[in-house]
N, C-alpha and C positions, 0 to 999 in steps of 0.2 A: 410568551414573549421571548424573543431571541436573547441569548446570553452573550455579552461581549467576549470575544476570543482574541488572544494575543498569540501570534505566531512565535513558537519557541525560538529563542535566539540561536540555538544550535542548528536548527533547521534553516533559519534565515541566512546565517553565515555559511553553513555547510553546503547549501544549494545555491549559493550566490551566482555561480557560473552556470546558468541554465543550459547554454549551448553544449557545454562539456558533459553535463549530466545526460542530456538527450543523446549525445553521440555515443557514449560508452556504456550506459545502462542497457540491459537486455530488454527485448520485447517479451511478450507472453506467448507461450505455445498455443497454437490453434486449438489443440485438444483441450487445454485448460480453459480457454475462453468459452468454447462450446459447452463444456460441462457446467461452468459457473452460470451462464445465461439460462441453461436448462433448469438448474436448481432454483434460479430466481423466477422462473415461469415466464420469461420474455423471449426465449428462443422461438423463432417462427411467429412471433407476434408483431405484425406490421405496425409501424408508427407508434410503438410503445414509447412512453416518456421515461427517459433514463437520466439520472444525475450521476456524474463522475465527480465525486467529492474529494478534494485534494488532488486535482487532476495533474498537477505539475506541468511538465512540458507536453503532456498528451500521449505518453507511451501506450496507455490503455485506450484513451479517447479515440485515437486514430484507427484502432482495430475495430471498435464497435461502430464507428462512423462509416466504415467501409462495408458493413454487413448488409445482406439483402433485405433485412427487415426495415431498413430506412428509419431507424430510431430517431425520435426528437430528443436531442441531448443538451443538457446544461452541464458544462464543465466549470466547476467552481474551484478557484485557486487563489489563496491570499498572497502568494509570493509573486511580486510584480515581474521579476526577471524570468521566472519559469512560465508565467502566464503569457509573456511576450513571445516566447519560443513556440507556444501552442498556437497563438494567433497567426504566426508566420506560416503555419502549415496550411492555412486556408482550407479547412475541411468541408466547407459548404454551408449553405443557408440553414440546414437543419441543426447545426451545432452552434450554440451560443457559449462563448467563453467569457465568464463573468468573475469579477472580484467577489469572492465569497469564501466562507470557511465553515467549520463544524458548529460554530455558534450562531452563524448568520447565513443560512443557505438561501440564495436569492431566487426563491420560488414561493408561490402561494401555498397555503395549507392543502395537504392531500393531493398535491400536483403529480407526484411521480408514481410510475408503475414499478420501478426498481431504483435502488440507489447503490452505487458501488464505490468503495474506497480501495484504490489500487496502490499498493506499496505505501500506505499512508495511515491506516487506522491507529497504529501504535502511538502516533503523535497526538491524537485527540480522543483516546479511549476513556471518556469520562461520562458520568451520568448526565451532565448537561448536554453533551453532544448527542447522546442517545435520544434525549427528549426532542432535540431539534431535528434529528433524522426521522424520528417518529412523526413529527409534525409535517414533514415534507412528503411523506409517503401516504398513499391512499390506504384505507383499511385492507388488510390482507396482503398488501404488497411486500416485497422482500428487500432485505439489506444484505449485500454481498461484500466480501473482502477477498483480496487476492494479493499474494506476495511472491516475488521471485526470491528464492533463498539458496544462495550458493552454500556448499558445505562449510566454507570458511566463515560464514556469517550466520550459521545455524544455532539453535539452542544447544546448550552445553551437553545435554544428554543424547543428542542426535549424533550417531557415529559418523566420522569423516571417512571418505572413501580412500584417502591416502594420507601419508605422513606430512607431506608438504601442505596439504589443505588444513590439517590440524595445527601446523605451525602458524599459518596465517590466522587461524581461529584464535590461537593463544595470544597473538599480537593484539587482536581486537579486544580480547578479554582484559588485557593489561591497560587498555585505554578507556575504561568505563568512565562515563561522565555524569552518572546519576539519572539519566533519562532512559526510561524503558524503551527498547526497540522490540521488534518482532521476536527476536531470539530469547527474550526474557519471559515471553508468554503472559506478561502481566495484562495485556489487552483483554484476555478472556475473563478476568475478574469482574469487569464492568457488567457483563451479562449475568454473572452469578449474583451480583449485588443489586441489580436494577430493580426499581419499583416506581410505580406511578402513584403518588400520594395525592389523590383528588378528593376535595371535600364534597361529601354527599349530604343532602338534606332530606329528611323524612318528615312526616307530619309531626313527629314528636321531638326529634333532635337532629343534630348535625354530627356526622362522624367522618373519619378519614378511612378510605378503603385502600388496600395495597394490591395493585395488579402489576404484573410484568409488562414492560413496553414491547418486548420481543419474545418470540417463542423459544423454549428450551426443550432439549439441549440444542445448541447450535450444530449445524451440519459441518463436517470437515472432510476434505479429500486432498490427496497429493497426486501430482503428475511429475514423475521423475524424468530427468534429462541429463545429457552430457553434451557439452560443446567443446570444440577445440580452438584454442586461442594462442597467439604468440605470447612470449614472456612480457613484451611491452604492453600488449592488449590486456593481459591479466592485471598488470599494474594500473593501467588506465581505468579499468573497471573497479578494481579494489579501492583506488584512491578517490572515487566518487562517493564512497561511504562517508557520511557526515563526520564521524569521529576521526577519519583520516584527513579529510579535506580541511578540517579546522586546525590541523597541526601546521606549524610554521618552521621555516629555517632548518636548523640542525635536527630537530625532532622528526620532521618529515623525511629528511634525507636518511636518518637512521632506520626508519621503518621501511623505506624503499630498499635500502641495502639488505635488510633482513628478508624481504620478499624475494629478491633476486637470488639471494644465497639459498633460500629454501627450494627454489626452482632448479638448482644444480644437483639436487640429491638423486641417488640412483633409482629411487622408487617412482620418479616422475614419469608418467605414461605419456609418450609422444607418438604422433602419427608420422607418416612418411615425409610430411612437410616440416617436421620438427615442432609442430604445434602441440600444446599441452592439453590433456583431457581435464576439463573442469566439470565437476559434478555438482548437481543441485536438484532442487525440486520447486515446483510452483504449488503453493499451498492455498487452498480454497476454503472459505468459511461462509456460512450463510444462515440466515434466520428470517422470520417473517413478522411483520407488524401485527401486534395483538389488537 
C-alpha cells in the first residue's frame, strides 16, 4: 500500500517559481543521458515504459521524450507550479504528466521498465520510497538517478576547480538547513539499509525473511563538463538552489554581493566574451529491482 508523502516545505517554497527554475537550471549532457539509459537497459528499446519521478518542470523529461525509442513516459511531480511548467511544454501524447510523488507513484504494480529520479532523489531517499519504487517497476527493471552538480554545490570532499567556486561552495555550507542534499551523500545510505521484510509461512511456522529491494552495489559514473556563463547568469543559476531561493531581503542581497565579489578575483577564468568558466559534473547512479 502506498505511503502518504508530504512535499518538503523547503522544496515547496524554494521551487515556487517554476518558470525561473526551468529557465536557469541546466539541462543534462547527451553523453550522460545516453550512458544512464544504457545502464538502465532501455536504450534502443522501443516503446519502453519509463517513469520520471519528481520530474519538476521536465528538464529531463523533455530529453527522453525526444529520443527515437518513443518511450511511454509517466512524469510524476507533486509541486503544482513545476508540474504546470512541464504541461506547457506539450511533449506529446506518449507523455503523461501526473500529480504523484515517491509515496504514491500513479501507475499500477510492475508497470515500468525503468524509473528515473532526476535532480530529486535526495528529497525522498527513504525506505518507504524505495518500496514504492520497487512496486512500480517490473521484476529486473532498473532505477536510475541523475544529478547536475556544479563545483560550488558539490560534496565537501570533492575539490573545486577554482577559488571562486570554493567561495560559493562555502556560502552554501554556511546556509545548511538540516535537510540532506546530494552533496551530503546521505541518499546512499537508504540502499545500504534497505530490506524487504515479508512474512513467509511454511507448513510449520511463519517467519520474516530479509531481502534487499534493489541490487548492490549501486553503479555510479560521472560525466564532467565546463560551461561559460556571464556573471548575471551564474547568479541566476546559483539563486535557483532552494537554500538560496528561500532567503529573503537583506540576507539574500548579502549572498548576492558575496557571489559577485568572488567573481572579481584574479583566478576567475574567462573566455573572449568575458564569460566565466563554470565547472561541474553530471553524476549517474543506478540499480535494479530484485
